[in-house]
C-alpha positions as CSV (number, residue, x, y, z in Angstrom):
1,M,0.8,26.4,15.0
2,E,-1.5,25.2,12.3
3,H,-4.3,22.8,13.3
4,Y,-6.0,20.0,11.2
5,N,-8.6,17.3,11.7
6,L,-6.3,14.5,10.0
7,V,-2.8,14.4,9.4
8,V,-1.7,11.7,7.1
9,I,2.3,10.4,7.3
10,G,3.1,9.2,4.1
11,S,1.6,9.6,0.6
12,G,1.1,6.0,-1.2
13,P,-2.2,4.1,-1.5
14,A,-3.5,4.3,2.1
15,G,-2.3,7.8,2.9
16,R,-3.5,8.9,-0.6
17,R,-7.0,7.4,0.1
18,A,-7.6,8.2,3.7
19,A,-6.6,11.9,2.9
20,I,-9.2,12.2,0.1
21,Q,-11.7,10.2,2.2
22,A,-11.5,12.9,5.1
23,A,-11.5,15.7,2.7
24,K,-14.7,14.2,1.1
25,L,-16.3,14.6,4.8
26,G,-15.1,18.0,4.9
27,K,-12.2,17.9,7.2
28,S,-9.0,19.7,7.1
29,V,-6.3,17.5,5.8
30,L,-2.3,17.6,5.7
31,V,0.0,15.1,3.8
32,V,3.1,14.9,5.0
33,E,5.9,13.2,2.5
34,N,9.3,12.8,3.1
35,R,10.3,12.2,-0.1
36,L,10.9,14.9,-2.7
37,R,7.9,13.9,-4.7
38,L,4.6,12.5,-3.5
39,G,3.2,8.7,-4.3
40,G,5.6,6.9,-1.6
41,V,6.7,3.8,-1.8
42,S,4.3,2.6,-4.3
43,V,4.9,5.0,-7.1
44,H,8.6,5.2,-6.7
45,T,10.2,1.8,-5.9
46,G,7.6,-0.8,-5.4
47,T,4.0,-1.5,-7.2
48,I,4.3,0.9,-10.0
49,P,8.0,0.6,-11.4
50,S,8.1,-3.1,-10.8
51,K,4.8,-3.5,-12.6
52,T,6.2,-1.0,-15.2
53,L,9.5,-3.3,-15.6
54,R,7.2,-6.2,-16.2
55,E,5.4,-4.9,-19.1
56,T,8.2,-3.1,-20.5
57,V,10.0,-6.9,-20.8
58,L,7.2,-8.2,-21.9
59,N,6.6,-6.2,-24.6
60,L,10.6,-5.5,-25.8
61,S,11.6,-9.3,-25.4
62,G,8.2,-10.7,-27.4
63,W,7.6,-13.1,-24.8
64,R,4.0,-13.3,-25.4
65,E,4.5,-13.8,-28.9
66,R,7.1,-16.9,-28.5
67,G,4.3,-19.3,-28.7
68,F,4.1,-18.8,-32.2
69,Y,7.7,-17.5,-33.2
70,G,9.9,-19.7,-31.3
71,L,11.9,-19.0,-28.0
72,A,14.5,-17.1,-30.1
73,Y,12.0,-14.6,-31.2
74,R,12.5,-10.5,-29.9
75,V,11.2,-7.4,-30.6
76,K,14.2,-5.7,-29.6
77,K,17.4,-7.7,-30.2
78,D,19.8,-5.9,-27.6
79,I,17.8,-5.1,-24.4
80,E,19.7,-2.8,-22.1
81,G,18.9,-0.9,-18.8
82,K,18.3,2.5,-20.5
83,D,15.5,0.9,-22.4
84,L,13.5,-0.3,-19.1
85,G,14.4,3.1,-17.4
86,A,12.7,5.5,-19.9
87,R,9.5,3.8,-19.5
88,L,9.9,3.8,-15.8
89,R,10.2,7.4,-15.8
90,M,7.3,8.2,-18.0
91,T,5.0,6.2,-15.5
92,L,6.4,7.6,-12.6
93,D,5.7,11.2,-13.9
94,Y,2.0,10.5,-14.7
95,E,1.4,8.9,-11.5
96,I,2.5,11.8,-9.6
97,E,0.7,14.2,-11.9
98,V,-2.4,12.2,-11.3
99,L,-1.9,12.3,-7.3
100,E,-1.1,16.1,-7.2
101,H,-4.2,16.7,-8.9
102,Q,-6.3,14.6,-6.6
103,F,-5.2,16.2,-3.7
104,A,-5.5,20.0,-5.2
105,R,-9.1,19.2,-6.1
106,N,-9.8,17.7,-2.7
107,G,-8.3,20.7,-1.1
108,V,-5.7,18.3,0.8
109,R,-2.6,20.3,1.6
110,T,1.0,18.7,1.2
111,F,4.0,19.4,3.0
112,G,7.4,18.2,2.2
113,G,9.3,16.6,5.1
114,M,10.4,14.2,8.0
115,A,7.4,13.9,10.4
116,R,8.0,13.2,14.0
117,F,5.5,12.8,17.0
118,T,5.8,15.1,19.9
119,D,2.9,13.8,21.7
120,A,-0.4,12.1,20.5
121,N,-1.8,15.5,19.1
122,H,1.3,17.1,17.7
123,I,4.0,16.4,15.0
124,T,7.1,18.6,13.9
125,V,8.1,18.5,10.5
126,I,11.9,19.0,9.1
127,D,11.2,20.2,5.8
128,H,13.9,19.7,2.9
129,A,15.8,22.9,3.8
130,G,16.5,21.5,7.4
131,E,13.7,24.2,9.1
132,D,11.1,22.9,11.7
133,H,7.5,23.0,11.6
134,A,4.8,22.7,14.2
135,F,1.1,21.1,13.5
136,S,-1.3,19.8,15.9
137,F,-4.1,17.4,14.6
138,D,-7.2,15.8,16.1
139,F,-6.5,12.3,14.1
140,A,-3.2,10.9,12.4
141,V,-3.0,8.1,9.7
142,I,0.7,6.6,9.8
143,A,1.0,5.3,6.3
144,V,4.9,5.4,5.9
145,G,5.1,1.8,4.1
146,T,8.2,-0.3,4.3
147,A,11.9,-0.5,3.3
148,P,13.8,-3.4,2.3
149,Y,15.4,-5.5,5.0
150,R,19.2,-5.0,4.6
151,P,21.0,-7.5,7.3
152,A,24.4,-6.9,8.1
153,N,25.8,-9.8,6.4
154,I,25.2,-8.5,2.8
155,P,27.6,-6.2,1.2
156,F,24.9,-4.0,-0.5
157,N,26.6,-1.8,-3.0
158,D,23.5,-1.1,-5.2
159,H,25.4,-2.1,-8.6
160,S,26.1,-6.3,-7.9
161,V,24.5,-6.5,-4.4
162,L,21.1,-4.5,-4.6
163,D,17.6,-4.7,-2.9
164,S,13.9,-4.0,-4.6
165,D,14.7,-0.6,-4.2
166,S,18.2,0.3,-5.7
167,L,17.3,-2.2,-8.5
168,V,14.5,0.2,-9.8
169,T,16.4,3.2,-9.2
170,E,19.1,2.6,-12.0
171,P,18.1,-0.7,-13.6
172,R,20.4,-2.5,-15.9
173,V,20.3,-6.1,-17.3
174,P,22.8,-8.8,-15.9
175,R,24.5,-11.2,-17.7
176,S,23.2,-13.7,-14.6
177,L,20.9,-13.0,-11.6
178,T,20.8,-14.6,-7.9
179,V,17.7,-13.9,-6.0
180,V,17.4,-14.5,-2.5
181,G,13.9,-14.9,-1.0
182,A,11.0,-16.4,-2.9
183,G,8.2,-13.8,-1.8
184,V,6.3,-11.8,-3.8
185,I,8.9,-9.2,-4.8
186,G,11.7,-11.7,-5.0
187,M,9.6,-13.8,-7.1
188,E,8.2,-11.1,-9.6
189,Y,12.0,-9.8,-10.0
190,A,13.3,-13.3,-10.8
191,T,10.8,-14.1,-13.5
192,I,10.9,-10.6,-15.2
193,F,14.5,-11.0,-15.8
194,S,14.2,-14.7,-16.7
195,A,11.8,-13.6,-19.2
196,L,14.6,-11.5,-20.8
197,D,16.4,-14.8,-21.0
198,V,18.8,-13.9,-18.2
199,P,20.0,-16.9,-16.3
200,V,18.3,-16.7,-12.7
201,T,18.9,-18.6,-9.5
202,L,16.4,-18.4,-7.1
203,I,17.2,-19.0,-3.4
204,E,14.7,-19.5,-0.5
205,P,15.2,-20.9,3.0
206,K,11.9,-22.6,3.3
207,E,10.9,-25.7,1.8
208,N,8.1,-24.0,0.1
209,Y,7.0,-20.7,-1.3
210,L,3.9,-18.4,-1.4
211,D,2.3,-20.6,1.4
212,F,-1.0,-18.8,1.0
213,I,-1.2,-19.4,-2.7
214,D,-3.3,-23.0,-3.5
215,R,-0.3,-25.7,-4.0
216,E,-1.7,-26.9,-7.3
217,I,-1.1,-23.7,-8.4
218,I,2.3,-23.2,-7.1
219,E,2.9,-26.7,-8.6
220,E,2.2,-25.4,-12.0
221,F,4.1,-22.4,-11.8
222,T,6.9,-24.0,-10.6
223,H,6.9,-26.5,-13.6
224,D,6.7,-23.6,-16.2
225,L,9.9,-21.7,-14.4
226,R,12.0,-24.9,-14.4
227,K,10.8,-25.3,-17.8
228,R,12.3,-22.3,-18.9
229,G,15.5,-23.0,-17.1
230,M,15.2,-21.0,-13.7
231,T,17.1,-22.9,-10.9
232,I,15.4,-22.8,-7.6
233,R,17.0,-23.9,-4.5
234,L,14.4,-24.0,-1.9
235,G,15.4,-25.2,1.7
236,A,18.6,-23.2,1.2
237,K,19.9,-20.6,3.6
238,V,22.3,-18.0,2.4
239,D,25.3,-17.6,5.2
240,R,27.1,-14.6,3.4
241,V,27.6,-12.9,0.2
242,E,31.1,-12.1,-1.0
243,L,32.2,-10.4,-4.1
244,D,34.9,-11.7,-6.0
245,E,37.7,-9.8,-8.2
246,Q,35.5,-9.3,-10.7
247,G,32.9,-7.8,-8.8
248,W,30.5,-10.7,-9.2
249,A,28.2,-11.4,-6.2
250,I,29.1,-15.0,-4.6
251,A,26.4,-16.4,-2.2
252,I,27.5,-18.8,0.2
253,L,25.0,-21.3,1.4
254,T,25.1,-22.8,5.0
255,D,25.4,-26.1,3.3
256,G,28.8,-24.7,1.4
257,R,27.2,-24.4,-2.0
258,R,28.3,-21.3,-3.7
259,V,26.4,-19.4,-6.2
260,R,28.2,-17.0,-8.4
261,S,26.2,-14.2,-10.8
262,D,26.6,-10.7,-12.1
263,M,24.1,-9.3,-9.7
264,L,22.4,-10.6,-6.7
265,L,19.1,-9.1,-5.5
266,Y,18.1,-9.5,-1.7
267,A,14.6,-9.9,-1.2
268,A,14.0,-11.5,2.1
269,G,12.0,-9.5,3.6
270,R,11.0,-5.8,4.9
271,V,10.9,-3.6,7.8
272,G,8.1,-0.9,8.5
273,A,9.8,2.6,8.1
274,T,9.0,3.9,11.5
275,A,12.4,4.4,12.9
276,N,12.4,8.2,12.7
277,L,8.9,9.0,13.6
278,G,9.2,9.6,17.5
279,L,6.6,6.8,18.2
280,D,7.7,6.6,21.7
281,A,6.4,10.0,22.3
282,C,2.6,9.3,21.1
283,G,2.7,5.4,22.9
284,V,2.4,3.6,19.7
285,V,4.6,0.8,19.9
286,P,6.3,-0.8,16.9
287,D,7.2,-4.7,16.6
288,D,10.8,-5.9,15.9
289,R,10.4,-5.2,12.3
290,G,8.9,-1.7,12.6
291,R,5.3,-3.0,11.6
292,L,2.7,-1.6,13.6
293,K,-0.3,-3.3,15.5
294,V,-3.9,-2.4,14.8
295,D,-7.4,-3.3,15.1
296,P,-8.1,-5.0,12.0
297,A,-11.7,-3.7,11.7
298,T,-11.1,-0.2,12.4
299,F,-6.9,0.5,11.8
300,Q,-6.5,2.2,15.3
301,T,-3.1,1.5,16.9
302,Q,-3.2,1.3,20.6
303,I,-3.7,5.1,21.0
304,P,-7.3,5.8,19.9
305,N,-6.7,9.0,17.5
306,I,-3.7,7.3,16.1
307,Y,-4.3,5.1,13.1
308,A,-2.1,2.9,10.8
309,A,-3.0,1.4,7.2
310,G,-0.7,0.2,4.6
311,D,2.3,-2.3,4.3
312,V,3.5,-0.6,7.7
313,I,0.8,-2.9,9.5
314,G,1.7,-6.2,7.3
315,F,0.3,-8.9,5.7
316,P,-1.4,-8.7,2.9
317,S,0.8,-5.9,1.6
318,L,-1.2,-4.9,-1.2
319,A,-1.7,-1.5,-2.8
320,S,-5.6,-2.6,-3.3
321,T,-6.1,-3.6,0.2
322,S,-3.8,-0.6,1.7
323,M,-6.5,1.7,-0.4
324,E,-9.4,0.2,1.5
325,Q,-7.5,0.2,4.9
326,G,-6.8,3.8,4.4
327,R,-10.4,4.9,3.6
328,I,-11.8,3.0,6.8
329,A,-9.3,4.6,9.2
330,A,-10.7,7.9,7.8
331,L,-14.5,6.9,7.8
332,H,-13.9,5.4,11.7
333,A,-12.0,8.4,12.9
334,F,-14.6,11.1,12.0
335,G,-17.5,8.9,12.8
336,A,-19.1,8.1,9.2
337,A,-20.8,5.2,8.2
338,M,-18.7,2.3,6.8
339,P,-19.8,-0.3,4.6
340,P,-19.3,-3.9,5.4
341,A,-16.1,-5.3,4.2
342,P,-16.5,-8.2,1.6
343,Q,-15.4,-11.7,3.1
344,F,-12.9,-11.8,0.3
345,F,-10.7,-9.8,-1.7
346,P,-8.1,-11.0,-4.6
347,Y,-4.8,-11.4,-4.7
348,G,-2.1,-10.4,-7.3
349,I,1.3,-11.5,-7.8
350,Y,3.0,-9.8,-11.0
351,A,5.5,-12.9,-11.9
352,V,5.2,-14.0,-15.4
353,P,3.1,-15.9,-15.4
354,E,0.8,-14.0,-13.3
355,I,-0.9,-15.5,-10.3
356,S,-4.1,-14.4,-8.9
357,T,-6.3,-15.9,-6.3
358,I,-9.6,-15.1,-4.2
359,G,-11.5,-17.2,-1.7
360,L,-10.4,-20.4,-0.2
361,T,-7.4,-22.9,-1.2
362,E,-8.1,-26.3,-1.5
363,Q,-6.1,-26.9,1.7
364,Q,-8.2,-24.8,3.7
365,V,-11.4,-26.2,2.2
366,R,-10.1,-29.8,3.1
367,A,-8.7,-28.8,6.6
368,A,-12.4,-27.1,7.3
369,G,-13.8,-30.5,6.4
370,T,-16.1,-29.0,3.9
371,P,-17.4,-31.7,1.3
372,Y,-16.1,-29.7,-2.2
373,E,-15.3,-30.8,-6.0
374,C,-12.6,-29.0,-7.9
375,G,-13.1,-28.0,-11.7
376,V,-9.9,-27.4,-13.5
377,A,-9.4,-25.6,-17.1
378,R,-6.0,-25.0,-19.3
379,F,-5.9,-21.8,-21.2
380,R,-4.7,-23.8,-24.4
381,E,-7.9,-25.4,-24.3
382,T,-9.8,-22.0,-24.8
383,S,-10.0,-20.6,-28.7
384,R,-8.5,-17.4,-27.2
385,G,-5.5,-19.2,-25.6
386,H,-4.8,-21.0,-29.1
387,I,-4.9,-18.0,-30.9
388,M,-2.8,-16.2,-28.5
389,G,0.1,-19.2,-28.7
390,L,-0.6,-19.7,-24.9
391,Q,1.3,-23.1,-23.8
392,S,0.5,-22.8,-20.2
393,G,-1.8,-21.5,-17.6
394,M,-4.7,-22.8,-15.9
395,M,-7.7,-21.7,-13.9
396,K,-8.7,-23.9,-10.6
397,M,-12.4,-23.6,-9.1
398,I,-13.7,-25.0,-6.2
399,F,-17.3,-25.5,-5.2
400,A,-19.0,-26.6,-1.9
401,L,-21.0,-30.3,-2.8
402,D,-24.0,-29.7,-0.9
403,T,-24.4,-25.8,-1.7
404,R,-22.8,-25.7,-4.9
405,K,-21.5,-22.1,-3.8
406,L,-18.2,-21.1,-5.1
407,L,-15.6,-21.3,-2.4
408,G,-12.5,-20.1,-4.2
409,V,-10.6,-19.2,-7.6
410,H,-7.2,-19.7,-8.5
411,I,-5.4,-18.6,-11.7
412,V,-1.8,-18.9,-13.1
413,G,-1.1,-17.6,-16.6
414,E,-1.8,-14.8,-18.7
415,G,-4.3,-12.2,-17.7
416,A,-4.9,-13.9,-14.1
417,T,-4.9,-10.6,-12.3
418,E,-7.7,-9.2,-14.8
419,L,-10.0,-12.3,-14.8
420,I,-10.0,-12.9,-11.0
421,H,-12.5,-10.1,-10.6
422,I,-15.1,-12.6,-12.3
423,G,-14.5,-14.9,-9.4
424,Q,-14.7,-12.3,-7.0
425,A,-18.0,-10.9,-8.1
426,V,-19.6,-14.3,-7.8
427,L,-17.9,-15.6,-4.7
428,N,-18.7,-12.2,-2.4
429,L,-22.3,-12.3,-3.9
430,G,-22.8,-16.0,-2.8
431,G,-22.9,-17.4,-6.3
432,T,-23.1,-21.0,-7.4
433,L,-21.7,-23.4,-10.0
434,D,-25.0,-22.6,-12.1
435,Y,-24.0,-19.1,-12.7
436,F,-20.8,-20.4,-15.0
437,V,-22.9,-23.2,-16.4
438,E,-25.8,-21.3,-17.6
439,N,-24.5,-17.9,-18.4
440,T,-23.0,-17.1,-21.7
441,F,-19.3,-15.6,-22.2
442,N,-18.1,-13.7,-24.9
443,Y,-16.1,-15.8,-27.4
444,P,-13.3,-16.2,-27.7
445,T,-11.9,-15.0,-24.8
446,L,-9.6,-16.5,-21.7
447,A,-12.9,-15.8,-19.4
448,E,-14.3,-18.8,-21.1
449,A,-12.1,-21.0,-18.8
450,Y,-14.9,-19.9,-15.9
451,K,-17.1,-22.3,-18.1
452,I,-14.4,-25.1,-18.9
453,A,-13.4,-25.3,-15.2
454,A,-17.3,-25.1,-13.8
455,L,-18.5,-27.9,-16.1
456,D,-15.3,-30.0,-15.3
457,A,-16.4,-29.8,-11.7
458,W,-20.2,-30.5,-12.6
459,N,-19.2,-33.5,-14.4
460,R,-17.1,-34.9,-11.1
461,M,-19.9,-33.4,-8.8
462,P,-22.8,-36.4,-7.8
463,R,-26.0,-36.6,-9.2
464,T,-29.0,-36.1,-7.6
465,T,-30.8,-37.8,-9.7
466,P,-29.9,-40.6,-12.7
467,I,-28.9,-39.3,-15.8
468,A,-30.7,-42.0,-17.6
469,P,-33.2,-44.5,-16.2
470,L,-31.6,-47.5,-14.9
471,A,-32.1,-50.8,-16.5
472,E,-34.3,-53.4,-14.7
């Protein structure tokens, strides 16, 4: 029986980073991947496909140029599923090639098959030919990710009724689209297809969506979606879905309303892909959605030598945070020094337009009782925004009144996920409003919005001394 210092189950962002970190510590590492190719959910059906699809749509539709050339402007007149799929396959092949090279360069062994625990120090793997292989290990990292939740009352057929996995497997451009679930995944795909001028109806059972985002940003985002014709039905729950004689999907809501569309994407939740891991044999207990509970500082499960990282442990389920979780798990397992975790990390939602945020929302600051002031910059106020033809997009910054420290940055609009990193650096280094006011930003850039928003906040903040002598 082959023995490894670390066995990693799953080769997505968390598994990849855990394996490479352990290898750099001089440990023997085995990565088990059930798919025919490496990459996990992130490469095959999640992060990479959805972002590639978004970029393809924005390029082919001419979305970024419509501010100058009108709503009817398109780079390619008739956009079909094959146009979307071609770029997806090219990107996927590149990502897998990079990952294979990383593993080979660091001496990480990979094995294809379904892993199953036999106890807390052994797994068996059924390879793609159906043969069993046994391995022992000192430590294990479970990084299997998640799968779309498929309730019994939804008649999935992977053509007119799909989940997010089947949507990117064989992409097509529908005549109309209903998206059930206004979470990150549902919102990204709803807005991507809306950018193709597909009529989209978004259905969400809660009265609000993306609750962890600052409400003013969501209000701006919602206004943008409604302005371009998207129908948003909040507080509406789907009772069931039926297919009519033409094969179109009909979402029947609990209040009796019916929403008919050529395609329905069900994106209301995901479940941890842990059902076939034999967790009962090693003592790790998943919750009712298959997710694993871990120590948030070390990512250890209830069993000390078994760790879990990535989407399988739940929120925030971001590729960026998953990578760091995997790295920390490997460092802790082998007693290596772990750097202190930053207090804040950025969120990125690749909708159209993008949303990115870091730090505290205005609602959180107010709940904490911290005296504060906000500054806002509209992208159309910047010269670069005007050059780009931007009609929407904004940045909101929050500062503490007593210390002038930056508390949060919230952005919606073009380039939001790139712009956020300036705010991230200043926030985690304890910077203040004065940094933005006193420093020079390249001109013309969207990053100028930081100075505009900071000056907007400064103009509202109380002065410690009068600006001019008071008249007697």
